[in-house]
C-alpha positions in Angstrom: 105.7 93.8 111.9 104.9 97.5 111.2 101.5 98.6 110.4 101.9 99.6 106.7 99.2 101.2 104.7 98.9 100.9 100.9 98.4 104.3 99.2 98.3 105.3 95.5 100.8 107.9 94.5 101.4 109.8 91.3 104.8 111.0 90.2 106.2 112.8 87.2 108.5 110.8 85.0 111.4 112.7 86.4 110.4 112.0 90.0 109.9 108.3 89.3 113.3 108.1 87.5 115.0 109.7 90.5 113.5 107.1 92.9 114.5 104.3 90.5 118.0 105.7 90.2 118.4 105.9 94.0 117.3 102.2 94.3 119.8 101.2 91.6 122.6 103.1 93.3 121.9 101.3 96.6 122.3 98.0 94.8 125.5 98.8 92.9 127.9 97.9 95.7 125.8 95.4 97.6 123.6 92.4 96.8 120.6 94.1 98.6 118.0 95.9 96.5 116.0 98.6 98.4 112.4 99.0 97.3 110.9 102.3 96.1 108.5 102.0 99.0 111.4 101.7 101.5 113.1 104.8 99.9 109.9 106.8 100.3 109.2 105.7 103.8 112.8 106.6 104.8 112.4 110.0 103.3 109.2 110.6 105.2 110.9 109.5 108.5 113.7 111.9 107.8 111.1 114.7 107.2 109.3 113.9 110.4 112.5 114.8 112.3 112.6 118.3 110.8 110.8 121.3 112.3 108.8 122.5 109.3 106.4 125.4 109.4 103.8 124.7 106.8 101.3 127.3 107.9 100.0 129.2 104.9 101.4 126.7 102.4 99.1 126.3 99.4 101.3 124.9 96.6 103.9 122.2 96.1 106.5 124.9 95.4 105.7 126.7 98.7 106.0 123.3 100.5 109.4 122.7 98.8 110.6 126.1 100.0 109.5 125.3 103.6 111.3 122.0 103.5 114.5 123.5 102.1 114.4 126.2 104.8 114.0 123.5 107.5 116.9 121.5 106.1 119.1 124.6 106.1 118.0 125.5 109.6 116.5 128.9 108.6 
């Protein structure tokens, strides 16, 4: 079994709704329900594969821009 740590996270209503919507969409055509934790862990594993330059980042908006650039390959 994986070594999983329990952490407390805070989301806006919109962010939380997005995660719940993704979980519901996963369950629409299958009998398997994916947990919010599994969605977040998967997103983190995907981000770990990107080459992201976060030097000088001081805000969430700057981090978002860095992540968008890494996804685009800029």
